[in-house]
C-alpha positions in Angstrom: 0.0 0.0 0.0 1.5 3.4 -1.0 2.4 6.1 1.5 2.0 9.8 0.7 4.3 12.7 1.5 1.3 15.0 2.2 0.0 12.7 4.9 2.3 14.3 7.5 1.7 15.9 10.9 4.0 18.0 13.0 3.7 18.5 16.8 5.9 20.6 19.0 5.9 21.1 22.8 8.4 22.9 25.1 10.4 20.6 27.3 10.5 21.0 31.1 13.8 19.1 31.3 16.2 19.3 28.4 16.0 16.3 26.1 13.1 14.7 28.1 10.0 14.0 25.9 7.0 16.0 27.3 4.8 13.9 24.9 3.1 16.4 22.6 -0.4 15.5 21.4 -2.3 16.3 18.2 -5.1 17.9 20.2 -2.8 20.4 22.0 0.4 20.8 20.1 -0.2 20.4 16.4 1.5 22.9 14.0 0.1 24.0 10.7 3.0 23.9 8.2 4.0 24.0 4.6 7.2 23.3 2.7 8.0 20.5 5.1 11.2 18.4 4.9 13.3 16.2 7.2 16.8 14.7 7.3 16.0 11.7 9.5 19.6 10.8 10.4 22.2 13.5 9.9 25.2 11.3 10.8 28.9 11.7 11.0 29.8 8.4 9.3 33.3 7.0 10.0 35.0 5.1 7.2 36.9 1.9 8.2 39.2 2.2 5.2 40.5 -1.4 5.6 43.6 -2.6 3.7 42.9 -6.0 2.1 44.3 -8.1 -0.8 41.6 -7.0 -3.2 39.9 -3.8 -4.5 36.8 -2.5 -2.9 35.5 -0.2 -0.3 34.9 -0.7 3.4 31.6 -0.1 5.2 31.2 3.1 7.2 30.3 3.1 10.9 27.5 5.4 11.9 28.9 7.8 14.4 27.4 10.9 16.0 23.9 11.6 14.6 21.0 14.0 15.0 17.9 14.9 13.1 17.1 18.1 11.1 13.6 19.3 10.2 12.5 22.5 8.4 9.1 23.9 7.6 7.2 27.2 7.0 4.5 28.5 9.3 2.2 31.4 8.3 3.0 34.7 10.0 -0.4 35.4 11.5 -1.5 36.2 15.1 -3.9 34.0 17.1 -7.2 35.7 16.1 -7.7 37.0 19.6 -6.0 40.0 21.1 -4.1 39.0 24.2 -3.9 35.3 23.3 -0.6 33.9 22.2 -0.4 32.3 18.8 -0.1 28.6 18.4 3.5 29.0 17.0 4.7 30.5 20.2 6.5 27.3 21.3 8.5 27.4 18.1 9.8 30.9 18.9 10.7 29.8 22.4 12.9 27.0 20.9 14.6 29.7 18.8 15.8 31.9 21.7 12.6 33.8 22.7 10.7 33.9 26.0 7.2 32.6 26.2 4.8 35.3 24.8 4.0 37.8 27.5 0.3 38.7 27.6 -0.3 42.4 28.4 -3.3 44.6 28.6 -4.2 48.2 27.5 -4.2 47.4 24.8 -4.5 43.6 24.8 -1.3 42.2 23.2 1.3 39.5 23.3 4.9 40.5 23.2 7.5 38.0 22.0 10.9 39.0 23.3 14.4 37.5 23.2 15.5 35.5 26.2 18.1 37.4 28.2 19.5 34.5 30.3 21.5 31.7 28.6 20.5 29.3 31.4 16.8 30.0 30.5 17.0 29.1 26.8 14.2 26.7 26.0 14.1 23.5 24.0 11.3 21.6 22.4 10.3 18.0 21.5 9.1 17.8 17.9 7.2 14.9 16.5 7.2 14.4 12.7 4.7 11.9 11.5 5.3 10.8 8.0 2.3 8.6 6.9 2.7 6.0 9.6 6.3 6.6 10.7 7.0 8.8 13.7 10.4 10.6 13.9 11.1 12.2 17.3 13.4 15.2 17.8 14.4 15.7 21.4 16.1 18.8 22.9 15.3 20.7 19.6 16.5 24.2 19.0 16.5 26.2 15.8 16.4 29.5 13.9 14.0 31.2 11.6 13.6 34.0 9.0 10.5 36.0 8.2 9.5 37.4 4.8 7.2 40.4 4.6 7.6 41.4 1.0 4.9 42.9 -1.2 2.6 40.4 -2.9 3.7 37.4 -0.7 2.1 35.2 1.9 3.9 36.2 5.1 5.8 33.3 6.6 8.2 32.1 9.2 10.8 29.7 7.8 12.0 27.5 10.6 14.9 25.0 10.8 15.4 22.8 13.8 18.1 20.4 15.0 17.1 17.7 17.5 18.6 14.7 19.2 17.5 11.4 17.7 14.5 10.3 19.7 14.0 7.2 17.6 11.8 6.1 14.7 8.6 4.0 15.2 5.9 2.7 12.9 2.7 4.3 14.3 -0.5 5.9 13.1 -0.4 9.6 12.6 -1.7 11.8 15.4 -5.0 13.5 14.6 -4.1 17.3 14.6 -6.3 20.1 15.9 -5.3 23.2 13.9 -8.0 25.7 14.8 -5.4 27.9 16.6 -3.9 28.8 13.2 -5.7 31.6 11.3 -5.6 32.5 7.6 -3.1 35.3 6.9 -3.4 38.3 4.7 -1.1 38.8 1.7 1.4 41.6 2.2 -0.2 44.5 0.2 -0.8 48.2 0.7 -4.3 47.8 2.2 -3.2 45.0 4.5 0.2 46.2 5.7 1.3 49.5 7.3 4.1 51.7 5.9 7.7 50.9 6.7 8.7 53.3 9.5 12.3 54.3 10.2 13.4 56.1 13.3 10.3 55.1 15.2 9.9 54.0 18.8 7.8 51.2 20.3 5.7 51.4 23.5 2.5 49.7 24.7 1.7 48.0 21.4 2.3 50.9 19.0 4.9 52.5 16.9 5.3 56.2 17.1 7.3 59.1 15.6 9.8 58.3 12.9 9.4 58.7 9.2 7.2 56.5 7.0 8.5 55.3 3.6 6.9 53.7 0.6 8.6 50.4 0.0 8.3 46.8 -1.1 8.4 45.3 2.5 11.3 43.7 4.3 12.7 40.4 5.5 14.9 39.4 8.4 16.8 36.3 9.5 17.5 35.5 13.1 20.6 33.7 12.0 21.0 31.7 15.3 24.1 29.6 15.5 22.7 26.2 16.3 24.9 23.1 16.6 24.8 19.5 17.6 27.4 18.7 20.3 28.4 15.2 21.1 30.2 14.6 24.4 30.6 11.6 26.6 27.8 11.6 29.1 27.3 10.2 32.6 25.2 7.5 34.0 22.5 10.2 34.8 22.5 12.0 31.5 23.6 11.9 27.9 26.4 14.2 26.8 24.6 15.0 23.5 22.9 18.4 23.1 21.7 20.9 20.6 23.2 24.3 21.5 22.2 27.8 20.6 25.5 29.7 21.0 25.2 33.0 19.1 23.0 35.2 16.8 23.9 37.7 14.1 20.5 39.0 12.8 20.4 40.4 9.3 17.8 41.4 6.7 16.9 43.3 3.6 14.7 46.3 2.9 13.7 48.0 -0.4 12.5 51.6 -0.4 10.9 54.0 -3.0 13.0 57.0 -2.2 13.1 60.5 -3.6 16.3 61.8 -5.1 17.0 63.8 -2.0 16.1 60.9 0.3 18.6 58.6 -1.6 21.4 61.1 -1.0 20.5 61.3 2.7 20.4 57.5 3.0 23.8 57.2 1.2 25.3 59.7 3.7 23.8 57.7 6.6 25.3 54.4 5.2 28.8 56.0 4.9 28.5 57.4 8.5 27.6 53.9 9.9 24.3 55.3 11.2 21.9 53.1 13.1 18.2 53.6 13.3 15.1 51.7 14.2 12.7 49.9 11.7 9.1 49.0 12.3 6.2 47.6 10.5 2.6 46.4 11.3 1.0 43.7 9.2 -2.8 43.1 9.5 -5.9 45.2 9.8 -8.1 43.7 12.6 -7.5 43.3 16.3 -6.4 39.8 17.0 -5.0 39.4 13.5 -2.2 42.0 13.5 1.6 41.5 14.1 4.0 44.2 14.7 7.8 43.9 14.1 10.2 46.3 15.8 13.9 46.4 15.2 15.4 49.1 17.5 18.9 49.3 16.1 19.5 48.7 12.4 22.5 49.6 10.3 21.7 49.9 6.6 24.6 48.7 4.3 25.3 47.6 0.7 22.9 49.9 -1.2 21.6 48.5 -4.5 19.6 49.9 -7.4 16.5 47.9 -7.9 13.2 48.3 -9.7 9.6 47.1 -9.8 7.7 47.6 -13.1 10.3 50.2 -14.1 9.9 52.1 -10.8 13.3 52.9 -9.2 13.8 51.4 -5.7 16.8 51.4 -3.5 17.7 48.3 -1.6 19.7 47.9 1.6 21.0 45.0 3.6 20.3 45.3 7.3 22.5 44.5 10.2 20.2 44.1 13.1 22.1 45.0 16.3 21.5 44.8 20.0 21.0 47.9 22.1 21.5 46.7 25.7 21.8 43.0 24.9 19.3 40.4 23.7 16.9 43.1 22.5 17.4 43.1 18.7 13.7 42.4 18.0 10.2 42.6 19.3 7.3 40.7 17.6 4.0 41.8 19.0 0.6 40.3 18.4 -2.2 42.8 18.6 
């Protein structure tokens, strides 16, 4: 009987103890994904390279191994102001704190974790039409694309410890926590604002610019580390050790604006960047980058219209504060 790639289910749940399976369920922990792929055994194979009295290779020994999974999740809030989105555990496993629910106005702020000892990990279940792959102690990184005419998405990649493979029926997923997003368009998305400030769920001041949206990449350094463990615990872990956020922005600038921006690039100027996507309470997401250096200007165009592109270096201000993602 054939098996089908589309008959897949992904579950994710934050671990209480690193590498210990908290047993995610389809009813409580299912993730609505697209563009799904897995490397079920990313192994460091060791060649025996034996010398024998005939030609031919030697078998390889499977050494240190882990699992890698990647998928896209739509960049859309929960549908209810003050309620965290169902993708919140994924952000936690990428170096964020749990979404902080605040009032006046009702909102959820997703902030970077400030203490290394508090970095979270997740257990991820990947059901592939009757085969269950388990990733334990998973950590990862993501990028977000908010470019004109596109479906807004997170693009996640996770590494996890090999929790085993079993033949088992797919979990039945409950996906009602995921809401349909709006395409990034002028009516659906606010202007790109530079030099703004963020407070209590809103961007203020700064200068709004016409543009084609922007994208950013958390660029977490995530690595599998294999050490010899103890009787009480394995020495294997997935470590998040650094982050160098980057991005890209494209703006429709006047001639005078372009000259001003070029001067700022040459002067190594940093400024904030903010954007709000969505039109209705419960379905809006705000992105605020407080300290951005624009570099590498490029001449670009859309339908013959001149745009100026810049790469973004997204920098910390006081530490572990390069970004805020706020559900409104």
